[in-house]
C-alpha positions as CSV (number, residue, x, y, z in Angstrom):
1,X,-58.8,-26.3,-36.2
2,X,-56.3,-27.0,-38.1
3,X,-53.2,-27.5,-36.6
4,X,-50.4,-28.4,-38.8
5,X,-50.3,-25.5,-41.3
6,X,-49.5,-26.9,-45.2
7,X,-45.7,-25.2,-46.2
8,X,-46.3,-22.8,-48.0
9,X,-48.8,-21.6,-45.3
10,X,-46.0,-21.5,-43.0
11,X,-43.1,-20.6,-45.0
12,X,-45.8,-17.3,-45.8
13,X,-45.7,-17.2,-41.9
14,X,-42.5,-17.1,-41.6
15,X,-41.8,-14.8,-44.4
16,X,-45.0,-12.6,-42.2
17,X,-42.8,-12.7,-38.5
18,X,-39.3,-12.0,-40.1
19,X,-41.0,-8.3,-41.1
20,X,-43.3,-8.7,-37.9
21,X,-39.8,-8.9,-35.7
22,X,-38.2,-6.4,-37.3
23,X,-40.7,-3.5,-35.8
24,X,-41.9,-5.2,-32.9
25,X,-40.1,-5.7,-30.0
26,X,-42.5,-9.1,-29.2
27,X,-39.5,-10.8,-27.6
28,X,-39.2,-8.3,-24.4
29,X,-41.9,-10.4,-23.1
30,X,-39.6,-13.1,-21.8
31,X,-37.9,-10.4,-19.5
32,X,-41.0,-10.9,-17.1
33,X,-40.9,-15.2,-17.6
34,X,-38.1,-14.7,-14.8
35,X,-35.6,-16.7,-17.2
36,X,-32.3,-17.9,-15.1
37,X,-29.0,-18.9,-16.6
38,X,-28.7,-22.3,-16.3
39,X,-32.2,-22.7,-16.5
40,X,-33.8,-25.5,-19.7
41,X,-36.6,-23.6,-20.9
42,X,-39.5,-25.1,-24.2
43,X,-40.6,-22.7,-26.4
44,X,-43.9,-24.5,-27.0
45,X,-44.4,-24.3,-30.6
46,X,-42.0,-22.1,-32.0
47,X,-42.7,-21.9,-35.0
48,X,-39.7,-20.3,-36.8
49,X,-38.0,-19.0,-33.5
50,X,-39.1,-15.6,-33.3
51,X,-38.4,-15.6,-29.4
52,X,-34.6,-18.2,-29.5
53,X,-31.8,-15.3,-29.6
54,X,-33.6,-13.9,-26.6
55,X,-34.7,-17.2,-25.0
56,X,-30.7,-18.3,-25.4
57,X,-29.3,-14.6,-24.0
58,X,-31.2,-15.5,-21.2
59,X,-30.7,-19.2,-20.2
60,X,-26.5,-18.4,-20.6
61,X,-24.4,-20.8,-21.9
62,X,-24.6,-23.4,-18.9
63,X,-28.9,-23.3,-19.8
64,X,-30.7,-24.8,-22.8
65,X,-33.5,-24.0,-24.8
66,X,-35.6,-26.5,-26.7
67,X,-37.4,-25.5,-29.0
68,X,-40.6,-27.6,-30.0
69,X,-43.2,-27.8,-33.2
70,X,-44.9,-29.7,-35.1
71,X,-44.8,-28.7,-38.2
72,X,-40.8,-30.3,-39.7
73,X,-40.4,-26.8,-41.3
74,X,-40.4,-25.1,-37.9
75,X,-37.4,-27.5,-36.9
76,X,-35.3,-27.2,-39.7
77,X,-35.5,-22.8,-39.8
78,X,-34.8,-23.3,-35.7
79,X,-31.7,-25.6,-35.8
80,X,-30.6,-23.3,-39.4
81,X,-31.7,-19.9,-37.2
82,X,-29.6,-21.6,-34.3
83,X,-26.4,-22.2,-36.4
84,X,-26.4,-19.4,-38.2
85,X,-26.5,-17.0,-35.0
86,X,-24.0,-19.5,-33.3
87,X,-26.9,-20.5,-30.5
88,X,-25.2,-23.3,-29.3
89,X,-27.7,-23.9,-26.1
90,X,-30.7,-24.0,-28.5
91,X,-32.0,-27.4,-30.3
92,X,-35.2,-27.8,-32.2
93,X,-37.6,-30.7,-31.4
94,X,-40.9,-32.2,-33.2
95,X,-43.6,-33.3,-31.4
96,X,-46.0,-35.4,-32.7
97,X,-49.6,-36.1,-31.3
98,X,-48.4,-33.9,-28.0
99,X,-46.2,-36.5,-27.5
100,X,-42.8,-34.6,-26.8
101,X,-39.5,-36.9,-26.8
102,X,-38.0,-34.9,-23.5
103,X,-37.8,-36.8,-20.6
104,X,-40.6,-36.1,-17.1
105,X,-40.3,-33.4,-15.2
106,X,-36.8,-31.9,-16.7
107,X,-38.1,-28.2,-18.1
108,X,-37.9,-25.3,-15.2
109,X,-40.4,-23.2,-18.1
110,X,-42.2,-23.2,-20.8
111,X,-43.8,-20.6,-22.9
112,X,-46.1,-21.4,-25.8
113,X,-46.9,-17.3,-27.6
114,X,-48.7,-17.2,-30.6
115,X,-50.0,-20.8,-30.5
116,X,-52.9,-21.6,-28.7
117,X,-55.3,-20.8,-30.8
118,X,-54.3,-23.1,-33.6
119,X,-54.6,-26.1,-31.0
120,X,-56.8,-28.4,-31.4
121,X,-56.7,-30.3,-28.3
122,X,-55.1,-28.0,-25.8
123,X,-56.1,-30.6,-22.9
124,X,-53.8,-33.2,-25.2
125,X,-50.9,-30.0,-25.0
126,X,-51.2,-29.1,-21.6
127,X,-51.4,-32.7,-20.4
128,X,-47.6,-33.2,-22.7
129,X,-46.6,-29.4,-20.8
130,X,-47.1,-30.4,-17.2
131,X,-45.3,-34.2,-17.9
132,X,-42.7,-32.2,-19.1
133,X,-42.0,-29.4,-16.7
134,X,-40.9,-29.7,-13.2
135,X,-43.8,-29.4,-10.7
136,X,-42.2,-26.3,-9.4
137,X,-41.7,-24.9,-12.8
138,X,-44.1,-22.4,-14.4
139,X,-45.8,-22.2,-18.1
140,X,-46.3,-19.4,-19.6
141,X,-49.1,-19.1,-22.0
142,X,-51.1,-16.4,-24.4
143,X,-54.2,-16.5,-25.5
144,X,-53.3,-16.2,-28.4
145,X,-55.5,-14.7,-31.3
146,X,-58.8,-15.7,-29.6
147,X,-60.3,-14.1,-26.7
148,X,-58.3,-14.1,-23.1
149,X,-61.8,-15.9,-21.7
150,X,-61.9,-18.5,-24.1
151,X,-58.0,-19.4,-23.2
152,X,-58.6,-19.2,-19.5
153,X,-61.3,-21.3,-19.9
154,X,-58.8,-24.3,-21.6
155,X,-56.2,-23.9,-19.7
156,X,-58.7,-24.8,-16.1
157,X,-60.5,-27.1,-17.9
158,X,-58.0,-29.1,-18.8
159,X,-56.8,-29.7,-15.1
160,X,-53.8,-29.3,-15.3
161,X,-52.4,-26.1,-14.8
162,X,-53.6,-23.2,-11.8
163,X,-53.2,-19.7,-13.3
164,X,-51.2,-17.9,-10.9
165,X,-50.7,-14.6,-12.7
166,X,-52.8,-12.6,-15.6
167,X,-51.3,-10.0,-17.2
168,X,-52.2,-7.7,-20.4
169,X,-50.0,-10.5,-22.4
170,X,-49.7,-13.7,-21.0
171,X,-51.5,-16.0,-18.2
172,X,-48.4,-17.8,-15.2
173,X,-49.5,-21.1,-14.6
174,X,-48.4,-24.1,-12.0
175,X,-48.6,-27.4,-12.6
176,X,-51.3,-29.1,-10.3
177,X,-50.3,-31.2,-8.5
C-alpha cells in the first residue's frame, strides 16, 4: 500500500477534508481522550491538521501538540494553519521511515485518526509510537478505512500495545512493558 500521496492527491484530500470539517464534528472525539492542560500530545499522521485547533485548546498554553506526518505538504499545511490561527503550542514535524524526531518516552498521548489503513508497515509505525510515548501514556487510534478486526489484528500483532478499550470510533491502547 502506498503511504506517500502525490502532491496533487494530498491537495485534493486536504480540500475534501476542509469541506468535511465544515459539516462534521469529527474532532469532538478528542474530548473523549482525556487530554488535559499541560500534556504533550502527538497527532500522528496529521494530514492537513483537521484535529489541531481542538487539540491545541485542550492542552492549553502550557501543553504542546506535535503534528507528525510523512508528507512535506502536510507539515507545511499544519505550520501555516498554526500560524494563521495563532496556535502557539502546535508544531509540525516530518517523519521518515517511522523515525519521528522526538525524544523517547516524552509524549503523554498519541492519537492517530483517519490514517491507519494507509500504513504499509503498521508494526514499524506502532514501534515508533511506543518509543515516543511515556510508559503510562495512551494511544488512541481508529481503524481508518479498514475493518475494525483488521486494525485490531495489526495492533495485537505489533506486540507494542495492549488494547484497553474499544469504542465505536477508536481503540484506546497502553504500551506493552
